[in-house]
Each structure stands twice: as C-alpha cells, then as structure tokens.
C-alpha positions, -999 to 999 in steps of 0.1 A, spaced: -731 -251 576 -723 -222 553 -699 -230 525 -662 -222 533 -646 -193 514 -627 -210 485 -597 -187 489 -594 -195 526 -599 -233 519 -572 -233 492 -548 -216 515 -556 -239 543 -551 -271 522 -520 -257 506 -504 -250 540 -515 -284 554 -502 -304 524 -469 -285 523 -465 -293 560 -473 -330 555 -448 -332 525 -421 -316 548 -428 -341 575 -427 -370 551 -397 -361 530 -375 -344 556 -384 -361 589 -397 -395 576 -430 -390 595 -464 -400 580 -490 -380 600 -519 -391 578 -526 -421 556 -519 -420 518 -556 -421 512 -563 -390 534 -534 -371 518 -547 -380 483 -582 -369 492 -570 -335 504 -549 -331 472 -579 -340 451 -600 -314 469 -573 -288 464 -570 -296 426 -608 -292 422 -609 -259 441 -579 -245 421 -596 -255 388 -628 -237 398 -609 -207 412 -576 -205 394 -570 -169 406 -563 -182 441 -538 -209 431 -502 -204 443 -473 -211 420 -460 -233 448 -492 -252 453 -487 -289 462 -507 -297 431 -477 -286 410 -458 -317 423 -477 -338 397 -467 -315 368 -487 -307 338 -469 -276 324 -458 -279 288 -427 -259 281 -414 -256 245 -385 -233 253 -367 -227 286 -359 -190 292 -322 -182 299 -314 -167 332 -282 -150 344 -269 -165 377 -267 -140 405 -237 -159 418 -216 -178 391 -218 -216 392 -181 -224 390 -167 -259 385 -143 -276 409 -107 -285 402 -104 -323 405 -77 -349 410 -74 -387 412 -42 -384 433 -38 -384 471 -5 -365 467 -24 -337 450 -49 -336 479 -19 -329 502 -6 -303 478 -41 -286 479 -38 -285 518 -3 -270 516 -16 -242 493 -45 -235 516 -23 -233 547 2 -211 530 -25 -184 528 -46 -191 559 -20 -205 584 -21 -239 599 -55 -236 617 -78 -248 590 -109 -271 591 -123 -289 561 -158 -302 553 -159 -335 532 -190 -344 512 -198 -372 489 -198 -361 452 -231 -374 439 -232 -381 402 -261 -359 390 -269 -324 377 -261 -292 395 -291 -269 402 -296 -234 416 -328 -227 436 -339 -192 447 -363 -188 476 -380 -154 480 -397 -148 514 -394 -185 520 -411 -196 487 -394 -213 458 -393 -187 430 -367 -200 406 -349 -232 396 -320 -229 371 -295 -253 356 -258 -247 357 -256 -239 319 -222 -223 312 -218 -212 348 -228 -177 340 -262 -184 325 -286 -214 328 -320 -225 318 -351 -216 339 -367 -250 345 -389 -240 375 -420 -260 365 -399 -292 363 -381 -284 396 -415 -281 414 -422 -317 407 -392 -330 427 -407 -339 460 -375 -336 480 -372 -299 471 -395 -280 495 -418 -254 479 -416 -234 511 -388 -232 536 -396 -236 573 -381 -217 603 -379 -184 620 -345 -175 606 -353 -180 569 -340 -149 550 -359 -127 526 -339 -141 497 -315 -170 496 -299 -192 469 -295 -229 474 -272 -251 454 -279 -288 451 -273 -319 430 -304 -335 414 -301 -373 408 -320 -404 399 -319 -433 423 -307 -466 410 -341 -483 414 -359 -455 395 -333 -457 367 -337 -495 364 -375 -492 362 -372 -465 336 -348 -485 314 -370 -516 318 -400 -497 306 -380 -482 277 -368 -517 267 -403 -530 268 -415 -504 243 -385 -507 221 -368 -474 231 -330 -471 233 -318 -476 269 -303 -447 289 -266 -451 296 -265 -441 333 -285 -423 360 -267 -390 354 -276 -389 317 -312 -399 326 -313 -370 352 -300 -345 327 -325 -355 300 -354 -356 325 -348 -320 337 -350 -308 301 -383 -326 293 -410 -303 280 -438 -320 299 -435 -315 337 -459 -344 343 -434 -368 328 -407 -352 350 -428 -359 380 -433 -395 370 -395 -401 369 -391 -394 407 -359 -374 407 -345 -363 441 -320 -337 453 -293 -332 480 -286 -295 489 -249 -287 494 -246 -250 493 -261 -217 505 -255 -182 490 -268 -149 502 -258 -112 506 -248 -106 533 -234 -140 544 -257 -155 570 -233 -179 588 -196 -181 596 -189 -216 581 -201 -240 555 -210 -266 582 -234 -241 598 -250 -235 564 -255 -272 559 -272 -274 593 -294 -244 584 -304 -260 551 -315 -291 569 -333 -271 595 -352 -252 569 -365 -284 553 -340 -291 525 -327 -326 519 -290 -327 530 -270 -359 527 -261 -371 562 -227 -383 550 -208 -350 553 -182 -346 580 -160 -318 595 -123 -328 594 -97 -311 615 -68 -318 592 -58 -333 558 -52 -368 574 -88 -369 585 -98 -358 550 -78 -388 535 -94 -411 561 -128 -400 549 -118 -406 512 -105 -441 521 -136 -449 541 -160 -442 512 -140 -457 484 -159 -490 487 -186 -480 512 -202 -458 486 -214 -488 466 -238 -496 494 -257 -463 486 -288 -463 464 -274 -435 442 -244 -430 421 -213 -413 435 -179 -406 418 -158 -389 444 -154 -366 475 -157 -328 476 -133 -311 500 -141 -275 511 -125 -251 536 -151 -247 563 -146 -211 573 -162 -185 551 -136 -159 561 -108 -182 550 -127 -190 518 -128 -153 510 -92 -150 518 -83 -178 494 -105 -164 466 -110 -178 431 -93 -186 398 -112 -177 366 -128 -212 366 -129 -225 402 -126 -216 439 -92 -220 455 -109 -232 487 -124 -264 473 -115 -294 452 -129 -327 442 -111 -360 447 -125 -385 421 -124 -422 425 -110 -441 395 -137 -462 378 -138 -497 391 -122 -518 363 -111 -554 359 -97 -575 331 -112 -609 324 -118 -633 295 -148 -631 272 -161 -667 270 -191 -664 248 -219 -642 236 -255 -649 246 -283 -634 225 -315 -626 244 -348 -619 227 -370 -593 243 -408 -587 242 -405 -564 212 -383 -589 193 -351 -569 199 -321 -592 200 -296 -581 227 -261 -595 229 -247 -602 264 -211 -609 271 -205 -640 292 -172 -636 310 -149 -655 333 -162 -643 368 -142 -614 382 -146 -593 414 -156 -557 407 -169 -530 431 -175 -556 458 -196 -580 436 -187 -609 413 -194 -600 377 -198 -625 349 -223 -608 325 -222 -575 307 -246 -560 281 -231 -553 247 -262 -535 234 -261 -543 197 -240 -554 167 -226 -519 163 -210 -520 198 -194 -553 191 -179 -540 159 -168 -507 175 -149 -526 203 -134 -551 178 -144 -579 201 -134 -616 195 -142 -646 216 -116 -654 242 -103 -618 242 -91 -603 274 -116 -574 280 -117 -544 302 -149 -544 323 -160 -512 341 -185 -504 369 -184 -467 377 -215 -447 377 -232 -475 357 -257 -499 372 -249 -527 348 -212 -535 342 -200 -528 306 -172 -539 284 -152 -507 277 -122 -520 257 -103 -550 243 -67 -557 254 -56 -565 219 -20 -570 230 -32 -599 251 -53 -615 223 -48 -653 224 -41 -676 194 -75 -693 199 -94 -660 196 -124 -664 173 -143 -637 153 -179 -630 165 -204 -637 138 -237 -619 147 -267 -643 141 -288 -639 110 -317 -659 125 -335 -656 158 -317 -677 185 -351 -687 199 -372 -696 169 -348 -695 139 -368 -668 120 -345 -646 98 -337 -614 117 -345 -579 103 -328 -546 109 -348 -514 102 -328 -486 85 -316 -461 111 -319 -485 140 -291 -503 158 -310 -534 169 -318 -565 151 -354 -578 155 -372 -611 152 -404 -604 133 -421 -636 145 -440 -620 173 -468 -646 175 -446 -677 174 -413 -667 191 -415 -681 226 -396 -653 244 -418 -627 227 -450 -645 235 -440 -649 271 -427 -613 273 -459 -599 259 -480 -618 284 -458 -608 313 -461 -572 302 -499 -575 299 -503 -587 335 -477 -564 350 -485 -539 378 -485 -508 356 -507 -526 330 -535 -550 340 -521 -557 375 -528 -595 374 -501 -601 399 -513 -636 410 -499 -648 377 -462 -647 384 -435 -654 358 -434 -691 363 -472 -695 360 -474 -675 328 -445 -696 314 -464 -728 323 -497 -716 307 -478 -706 275 -460 -739 273 -493 -758 276 -508 -737 249 -535 -724 272 -525 -687 270 -505 -675 240 -522 -642 236 -537 -617 262 -574 -624 254 -569 -661 263 -565 -652 299 -602 -643 300 -612 -678 287 -595 -696 317 -617 -716 340 -612 -733 374 -612 -767 357 -586 -756 331 -562 -745 358 -566 -767 388 -539 -794 390 -514 -779 365 -479 -784 377 -443 -778 365 -409 -784 380 -380 -762 367 -346 -749 377 -342 -713 387 -315 -698 364 -302 -674 391 -300 -697 421 -298 -731 404 -324 -744 428 -353 -766 418 -387 -749 420 -422 -762 416 -452 -743 402 -485 -759 412 -520 -747 406 -539 -756 438 -574 -744 449 -563 -712 466 -539 -703 437 -565 -708 411 -591 -688 431 -566 -659 434 -558 -660 397 -594 -660 385 -603 -632 410 -574 -611 398 -583 -616 361 -619 -606 368 -607 -575 388 -585 -565 358 -617 -557 339 -619 -525 360 -585 -512 349 -589 -479 330 -586 -475 293 -551 -459 292 -536 -488 311 -553 -514 289 -539 -495 259 -504 -497 275 -509 -534 283 -514 -541 246 -477 -537 241 -477 -514 210 -441 -506 203 -430 -471 215 -463 -467 235 -453 -465 271 -475 -456 300 -473 -418 294 -479 -421 256 -509 -444 263 -524 -419 286 -521 -390 261 -536 -412 233 -565 -423 256 -573 -388 266 -572 -375 231 -592 -402 212 -614 -413 242 -619 -449 229 -601 -477 210 -622 -474 179 -614 -438 174 -577 -445 179 -578 -475 155 -594 -453 128 -570 -424 133 -547 -415 104 -510 -409 109 -516 -372 106 -543 -372 132 -520 -392 156 -491 -367 151 -516 -339 159 -517 -352 195 -494 -332 217 -460 -350 223 -468 -378 197 -441 -379 170 -439 -397 136 -423 -428 150 -450 -434 175 -478 -426 150 -464 -451 125 -461 -478 151 -498 -473 162 -510 -474 126 -489 -505 119 -503 -522 150 -540 -517 140 -533 -527 104 -525 -562 116 -558 -583 116 -545 -605 145 -541 -574 167 -576 -563 157 -589 -597 167 -572 -594 201 -588 -560 207 -623 -572 197 -620 -603 220 -609 -581 249 -640 -559 242 -662 -590 243 -647 -599 277 -657 -565 291 -624 -547 294 -625 -509 295 -616 -497 260 -630 -462 263 -630 -434 289 -668 -437 294 -696 -412 288 -691 -394 321 -656 -382 312 -665 -368 278 -666 -330 277 -702 -320 271 -706 -299 239 -714 -263 248 -717 -247 214 -706 -249 178 -690 -214 178 -655 -228 170 -666 -255 146 -642 -260 117 -615 -239 134 -581 -252 146 -561 -239 175 -526 -240 189 -523 -232 227 -490 -217 240 -481 -200 272 -496 -197 307 -531 -185 313 -548 -168 343 -582 -184 339 -574 -218 325 -549 -247 330 -535 -258 296 -557 -289 296 -588 -270 306 -583 -245 278 -579 -274 253 -611 -290 266 -630 -257 263 -619 -254 227 -632 -289 220 -665 -282 239 -672 -254 215 -665 -274 184 -629 -264 178 -599 -287 173 -565 -284 191 -534 -292 171 -497 -293 181 -479 -274 153 -483 -241 135 -489 -241 98 -506 -219 72 -538 -238 77 -540 -229 114 -569 -207 124 -557 -192 156 -527 -192 180 -540 -186 216 -512 -168 233 -506 -167 271 -478 -153 292 -443 -168 287 -452 -181 253 -423 -196 234 -408 -170 211 -403 -195 182 -441 -201 180 -448 -164 180 -422 -158 153 -435 -187 131 -472 -176 135 -464 -141 126 -443 -152 95 -472 -174 83 -499 -147 89 -517 -168 115 -541 -148 137 -529 -145 173 -555 -140 200 -551 -134 237 -570 -152 265 -595 -123 267 -601 -124 229 -606 -161 231 -632 -157 258 -650 -132 236 -651 -157 208 -670 -183 229 -691 -159 250 
C-alpha cells in the first residue's frame, strides 16, 4: 500500500483523538482502550516530530505539555473580569433581591451555582479552536498561559456543535481535586519540600509554572460558568450554561434555576453540608439574575455586577482541648508536630488530630498543652489549629517544649539555617526513616513492587532482612517463607496478621524481579534523594544519561540542567559524597537494575561543528520542538546551558522569546542567532 500523506494522517489522528477526548471527559464514554488511544497518540507525536509544519497548536499531543515559558505575556481582557460582591448574611441576600426587583420588577429568575475554590480563567475560542487562555490578573489585564491551559484535559481544544460562533469567550474556574492535592503534598513531603497550604494555592501556583509538562502532571480540571460574545447569543444565563455543555465544556451539574429568593435560600441551605461530599473545595454559592436583558438593565458598579453576588459559607470551626503533641518522623528525617485533641465534630466528621507543621507555627500560635484551641476545616483537606482561646486557658496549661532529640531514635535533632523543620540526621538507623525509605523505594511511581505492602516491609525491616533497598534483591524463597507477625492496626484498632505463605512469597519475588525493568529515571526517583521528585529525576536522567555521569557531575554542571536549582544540585552532590549511598548504587548495579538510558536512546553524534560552543535556547521554533533543538545541538558537539552569561557562545532565538533573555544577551554582547542561522551553522 502507498504511504499515507503525512499531513492528511496528522489531521485524521488529531480529529480522532480530540473526538475521543471529548467522549471521555464530557460524556464519560470510552470508545477505545487506553492502549489503543496511547498508540494513536504515539503515532501522532512521531509524525509531528518528523513534520512539525503540519502540527496544530491544538494538537492532542499538547495535552502532555513540554513548552518552557520564562515570561508570560500580558493580555488585555476584551471583557473585564470583575469580582463579585459577597456576604455571609442571609439577610443581605434578601436585600440583594429587593435591590434587583426595585429595578426589574417582581418577575425575576435566579441561577444558583456552587462557588468552587479555584482560580478564574478566561478562554477564547476562534472558529471553534482554543486560541487563548488568560488569568484574571487585575481584572483588566491578565497573563497569557495558553500552553499550560492546553494541558488541562477537561478544557476542550475544539468546541463541537453546529451553533458554535466564530469567536466566543468562556469563563471558568480551574481547580485541583482533593485526591490530586493529597498526592502532590505526599510527594512533596517525601522529597523534603514544604507542603502546599490548600488546593486553591496549589492550583494558582501550578498555572504559573514555567514547564507545561509539570502542569500536565498535576491533573488540574475546570468547570465553565460563563459565556461572553458580541452580539449576545442567548437570552439567559441558563441557556448559556446549556450551550457550554452542548459544545463540550465541563459544566458542573449542580446549578439550578430558582424562581424566587426563597428557593435561592433553600439552595444555600441544601449545600451548606452537602458540599463536603464533593471531591473538590467549595466556599459558597454564586447567585445570578438569569435574564440577560435584566442583567443589562441592572448594570455594574466600578468593581462588580449589580446582577450577581456570592454568598460565602463561614469556615467550619470548633473549639476543643489540646491534649498533647505527637512528633512524627518522616522518610527524609523531618520531624512534624501533630496536635492530638479532644474529639470534636467538624464538617460532618470527628476530628482529633491536626498538623502543626513545625516549631515556628507552635510559637506563632503561642500554644500550650491543655489550651482551648480553634480548629478550622474550610477549603483545607487537613484540619488546622488557627488560634488559641487564651481567655479560656486553664490553670494546668503547660508550656510546649520542642524536642531536641529524635522521638524515634534519640539522635540530637538538627535545623538547617533558613529552614523551618527540625531533622533527625540518623537516616540509616532511625526506624521510621528506614521504613519510610523502603516504602518509597517500592512505591508505584518508583520501583512498583506493590506485593510488598506496608506491613510486610515493616516485618522485613524489624527482622533485619531488609534495611536498605539493595537488600530486597538478596531475598530468597527460603528467607521469606514462614515469616509471620501479629500487630494492631492504629486506625481501626483491629488485630491483623502478616504471614508469608507460598503464594505471597512467589508474588513478592516475581515483583522484585520485574522491578529490574523499571527505567532509569524511576530508579533515580526511588533512591530517595532529598528534593529529587519524579519530575526532577526525569530531567536529570535525560541530561546525564547514566548514574555514573550524574555521580561525577559538579554542582555547576547540575545547575546547568534546565529547571535544576542550587538547592537540588547541592542535595544530589551531598547524596553521592556519602560512601554508604555509593555502595547502595553499586549493589543495585550488580543486581541488574537500569541505571542508564541505554545505548539506543543516546543521540548519535552527527558532527563536531559546534564543539566547544555553549547555547541557550529560548522561544518557539518552526522546525524543532525545544527538546529536539537541544538534542540537535548536542549531536553536533555543542552544549546547552540554562542561563545567559558572558561566557555563552550563542543565544538561539525563536518566536515569543522572553524579553529579559534578549535584554541580558544584548547587554553582555552575546551573539544572537535565528533558527535559520543556526541551521546554516550545522549544514
């Protein structure tokens, strides 16, 4: 059969994959298997790399990210993004209704929507295709974050339907689901990063990340709640919501048309506790006049529309007694204080524990044992102590003395200058650290040895059979068979038994053997180097290609890797300067783990025309993806660095290059070359 025209095949795959995404995310229909979808996506990526001139800005391949943006351009909103007036008072909701009816008459309908606790976003669709994604900013101007927006899978890259206008602006709320937020914080805790306060802050920070691939990894989502166009397309807000859903946008099904203010208040009462059943954070209800004609009649103040308001729920708070402080030791040695409180009902659940983060927080709150404390559960996942009721302080209140030694192994704690946490430095002998490192090593995102659950690892560590990752690969059937432990589950209080029988042992040994196929970047992540999460491990693996090159890299060479800062570089150097860690790596090598990317993945040298030259790449290029251009430089003997200095040989400048890079290169006299000039250098 003759080879299909690449342009036609790219278009065919693009349309097919966009349709399948629409079916999956809007209609909850899986028309093909994950494997079939991934194969089509892989084919499209390969075709686009070979024929970049045919790639669409809204290609499904953009969902995985890859764009690096140092500066986000500022864009003026076509329609200002105004804020809503808000209240915590039902009486003020009735006053709002009176003001509305004074202008419009008594015949007025409202639409009530849940107010999701996220980040407002403006999307522009031109001829049905997503062309622009902008943050609220100051309401008049916002940041163009389109590459990051394209990675959010619940935002369609193309609208569907016969009545889609030539240009339309969609407003929505981007949010991070609770389960994603918890996973992200767990990962940050494992690598020694500060935890994010709540899903909203995490969403805001994610949208401003420079690497769209990392944005994609964080699995943001969006609910559309508004439609703007000139002329107005529909008569009412409810009709617009129906159209948004019809065109393929994700609209929360919780909205309702209310015939009067009593129905509005019924809706507010209904969701006051029901909202805690949702998988995302909410903090109130938005009430809007439904008719666009009446909205126009009511008009705007300087800051907000007169036809809408937000009723905000008060944060769920309770007062209870602080009984004691428990100090937990994590995998990295960080000691986290946890408040143990007299059980209290809060937001539908019984709360008896709350994180206190670190010694600074205890000092800031002025906490003492047996204090009456205010506990809050608003947009937060984990309850937090927000204040001390000092006027209720009892006579038996005791000062809190932060421990100076590890609560698990009695080793003196250390506190690095500039960091809030105390650390136990006894990483090889502190039981929670040993257990935590092993659990991290076998975890799904690392070596994926899931047959070894938490109880089994704990048993192996207690018996001294596995106290370091390399010991897993020394295990045999005879070593494991017959091991048994009875223990009490801390959560349920029930007695459980861990027993290594034949099937269990076979599964464990099979999973350990299978883990030898795990790629280099995940093995690197599994080592548990502080500050080296899954994404950082991937960047280091791609840059250095093997563990020996990474181990030999200087701090300067590490910092030269895109997105690797001084703190990460210092941590990597410190890890490999420890002979015990070097021993672990060498033993893992002996056991056959993949500690390099393999010969097949190394870019074959094409020439030495760029030998001895250094390059910074900035902007968007017509003939290369960013990664492909960097690989091309390396293939011709050049070296890509991340920052501009006097020693830099060339700045390769593409479209939409960051102005700060251009300014710095010009000031330092660095030679700036275009994509065409670069091609001449290697031709």
